[in-house]
C-alpha positions as CSV (number, residue, x, y, z in Angstrom):
1,M,-11.6,-46.3,-23.7
2,S,-10.2,-45.8,-27.1
3,A,-12.1,-42.7,-27.6
4,N,-10.2,-41.4,-24.4
5,C,-7.0,-42.3,-25.8
6,C,-7.6,-40.6,-29.2
7,A,-8.4,-37.5,-27.4
8,R,-5.4,-37.4,-25.8
9,G,-3.2,-38.4,-28.3
10,H,-3.3,-36.6,-31.7
11,H,-6.9,-35.2,-31.3
12,T,-8.2,-32.6,-28.9
13,T,-11.6,-32.6,-27.7
14,P,-13.5,-29.2,-27.9
15,D,-12.8,-28.4,-23.6
16,D,-9.3,-29.1,-24.7
17,R,-9.2,-26.5,-27.3
18,Q,-11.2,-24.2,-25.0
19,A,-8.9,-24.7,-22.1
20,E,-5.6,-23.7,-24.1
21,G,-7.4,-20.8,-25.9
22,F,-8.3,-19.4,-22.2
23,R,-4.5,-20.2,-21.3
24,R,-3.3,-17.9,-23.8
25,V,-5.6,-15.2,-23.3
26,L,-5.1,-15.2,-19.5
27,W,-1.3,-14.9,-20.2
28,A,-1.7,-12.0,-22.4
29,A,-4.4,-10.4,-19.7
30,L,-1.6,-10.9,-17.0
31,C,1.4,-9.2,-18.8
32,I,-1.3,-6.2,-19.4
33,N,-2.3,-5.9,-16.1
34,A,1.0,-6.3,-14.6
35,T,2.3,-3.4,-16.5
36,L,-0.6,-1.3,-16.1
37,F,-0.2,-1.9,-12.3
38,L,3.1,-0.5,-12.0
39,I,2.1,2.6,-14.5
40,E,-0.9,3.6,-12.5
41,I,0.7,3.2,-9.1
42,A,3.1,5.5,-9.7
43,A,0.8,8.0,-11.5
44,G,-1.7,7.7,-8.5
45,L,0.6,8.3,-5.9
46,A,2.3,11.2,-7.8
47,A,-1.2,12.6,-8.8
48,G,-2.7,12.1,-5.1
49,S,-5.4,10.5,-6.7
50,A,-7.6,7.8,-4.8
51,S,-9.5,6.6,-7.8
52,L,-5.9,6.0,-9.7
53,Q,-4.6,4.1,-6.5
54,A,-7.9,2.1,-6.3
55,D,-7.6,1.5,-10.5
56,A,-4.0,0.2,-9.9
57,L,-4.9,-2.1,-6.9
58,D,-7.5,-3.5,-8.6
59,F,-4.7,-4.2,-11.6
60,L,-2.5,-5.8,-9.2
61,G,-5.6,-8.0,-7.8
62,D,-6.4,-9.2,-11.4
63,T,-2.9,-10.0,-11.8
64,G,-2.9,-12.5,-9.3
65,N,-6.3,-13.7,-10.0
66,Y,-5.3,-14.6,-13.7
67,A,-2.0,-16.1,-12.2
68,I,-4.3,-18.5,-10.0
69,S,-6.4,-19.6,-13.2
70,L,-3.5,-20.4,-15.1
71,F,-2.5,-22.7,-12.4
72,V,-5.8,-24.4,-12.2
73,I,-6.7,-24.6,-15.8
74,G,-7.2,-28.3,-16.7
75,K,-8.0,-29.3,-13.0
76,A,-10.7,-30.9,-11.6
77,L,-13.8,-28.5,-10.9
78,R,-13.2,-28.6,-7.3
79,Y,-9.7,-27.0,-7.6
80,R,-11.6,-24.4,-10.2
81,S,-13.8,-23.6,-7.9
82,L,-11.9,-23.2,-4.8
83,A,-9.2,-21.1,-6.6
84,A,-12.7,-18.9,-7.9
85,L,-13.5,-18.7,-4.2
86,A,-10.2,-17.2,-3.1
87,K,-10.1,-14.9,-5.6
88,G,-13.6,-13.6,-4.9
89,G,-12.5,-13.0,-1.2
90,T,-9.4,-11.3,-2.9
91,M,-11.8,-9.0,-4.7
92,G,-13.7,-8.4,-1.5
93,V,-10.8,-7.3,0.4
94,L,-9.5,-5.0,-2.4
95,G,-13.1,-3.3,-2.3
96,L,-12.8,-2.8,1.5
97,W,-9.5,-1.4,0.9
98,V,-10.3,1.1,-2.0
99,I,-13.2,2.5,0.7
100,A,-10.5,3.2,2.9
101,T,-8.2,4.8,0.7
102,A,-11.4,7.1,-0.5
103,F,-12.0,7.7,3.1
104,W,-8.6,8.9,4.1
105,H,-8.8,11.3,1.1
106,A,-11.6,12.8,1.6
107,L,-10.6,13.2,5.2
108,H,-7.5,15.1,3.9
109,G,-9.3,17.1,1.4
110,T,-6.6,15.7,-1.2
111,L,-6.8,17.8,-4.7
112,P,-5.5,15.4,-7.6
113,G,-4.0,16.3,-10.7
114,A,-6.8,15.9,-13.4
115,E,-4.0,16.0,-16.3
116,T,-2.3,12.8,-15.1
117,M,-5.8,11.1,-14.5
118,G,-6.7,11.6,-17.6
119,A,-3.8,10.7,-19.4
120,V,-3.3,7.4,-17.2
121,G,-6.9,6.6,-17.4
122,F,-7.0,6.7,-21.3
123,V,-4.4,4.4,-21.5
124,A,-5.6,2.2,-18.8
125,L,-8.8,2.2,-20.6
126,A,-7.4,1.2,-23.7
127,A,-5.5,-1.8,-22.4
128,N,-8.6,-3.1,-20.7
129,A,-10.9,-2.8,-23.4
130,A,-8.3,-5.3,-25.1
131,C,-8.7,-7.8,-22.4
132,F,-12.3,-7.5,-22.3
133,G,-12.7,-8.4,-25.7
134,L,-10.3,-11.1,-25.5
135,L,-12.1,-12.8,-22.3
136,W,-15.4,-12.1,-23.9
137,A,-15.7,-15.8,-25.1
138,H,-15.1,-17.2,-21.6
139,R,-17.7,-15.1,-20.0
140,K,-20.1,-18.1,-19.5
141,G,-17.7,-20.8,-18.2
142,D,-17.5,-22.0,-14.9
143,S,-16.7,-19.7,-11.8
144,N,-13.0,-19.5,-12.4
145,M,-13.9,-18.1,-15.9
146,R,-16.7,-15.9,-15.1
147,S,-14.3,-14.5,-12.1
148,V,-11.8,-13.5,-14.7
149,W,-14.2,-12.0,-17.2
150,L,-16.0,-10.0,-13.9
151,C,-12.7,-8.5,-13.1
152,S,-12.0,-7.2,-16.9
153,R,-16.0,-5.9,-16.8
154,N,-14.8,-4.0,-13.7
155,D,-11.8,-2.6,-14.8
156,V,-13.4,-1.3,-18.0
157,L,-16.2,0.4,-16.2
158,G,-13.5,1.6,-13.5
159,N,-11.5,3.0,-16.3
160,L,-14.4,5.2,-17.7
161,A,-15.1,6.1,-14.1
162,V,-11.6,7.6,-13.5
163,L,-12.1,9.7,-16.7
164,L,-15.1,11.1,-15.4
165,A,-13.4,11.6,-12.3
166,A,-10.8,13.6,-13.9
167,L,-13.1,15.5,-15.9
168,G,-14.9,16.4,-12.4
169,V,-11.9,17.3,-10.7
170,F,-10.7,19.9,-13.6
171,G,-14.3,21.1,-13.7
172,T,-14.7,21.6,-10.1
173,G,-11.4,22.3,-8.8
174,S,-12.6,19.7,-6.0
175,G,-11.3,16.3,-4.9
176,W,-14.8,15.1,-4.2
177,P,-15.2,13.7,-7.7
178,D,-12.3,11.5,-7.5
179,V,-13.2,10.0,-3.9
180,I,-17.0,9.5,-5.1
181,V,-15.7,7.2,-8.2
182,A,-13.2,5.6,-5.8
183,A,-16.2,4.6,-3.5
184,I,-18.4,3.4,-6.8
185,M,-15.3,1.2,-7.7
186,A,-15.1,-0.2,-4.5
187,G,-19.0,-1.4,-5.0
188,L,-18.2,-3.0,-8.1
189,A,-15.3,-5.0,-6.6
190,L,-17.7,-6.0,-3.8
191,Q,-20.7,-6.9,-6.1
192,G,-18.1,-9.1,-8.3
193,S,-16.7,-10.6,-5.0
194,I,-20.5,-11.6,-3.9
195,L,-21.3,-13.0,-7.5
196,V,-17.9,-15.0,-7.8
197,I,-18.5,-16.5,-4.2
198,R,-22.2,-17.6,-4.6
199,Q,-21.4,-19.5,-7.7
200,A,-18.2,-21.0,-6.4
201,M,-19.9,-22.0,-3.4
202,S,-22.8,-23.5,-5.5
203,E,-20.3,-25.5,-7.6
204,L,-19.0,-26.9,-4.4
205,R,-22.1,-27.9,-2.9
206,H,-23.0,-29.7,-6.4
207,L,-19.7,-31.5,-6.0
208,Q,-20.7,-33.0,-2.4
209,P,-21.3,-36.8,-2.6
210,V,-25.1,-37.7,-1.8
211,A,-25.2,-39.7,0.9
212,V,-26.6,-43.1,0.5
213,P,-29.4,-44.4,3.3
214,A,-28.1,-47.3,5.2
215,R,-30.3,-50.2,4.8
């Protein structure tokens, strides 16, 4: 009892310090992602780029994910796992949305602006690399922490893919590199969704009370 009281008084436990550090990182990542969403959605629409629009939607999803994560920090594992389950579902929905966007651009033969894709892609890569570095220390936490880190990892990979798509569009004069990269980004989102949902479900199963046989 006394140890508990001290922990909540003048001293903090390692878990408390970890949660506080995670909270500060999440606020920084949330602000970065919200800003990049506004930049990329405007640039993606202006350039007619499926991969930029896909990346913008990913930024929007991450902003919501970080907000949910901030809300459940310090709460019981059940609530953190349920939040991760919701975030995993969101990642899956965004992945399907990106597939639909890529299909629409392929159907209409859209030729995106390679210069805009490259410039915005570099800015987004720098921002996501910063988030990735901040979240690295929390990559092996519970499903809630892992879902946040997976989002950041996918963002960095997505930005690199957008830059490759810009080079492909510039070199070939075709919109297919943009469509292909958008499809790959959708695959990453769906893979992350499966991983997060699987871990969250595992945590929730372990929280189920063990049935005591009747005597």
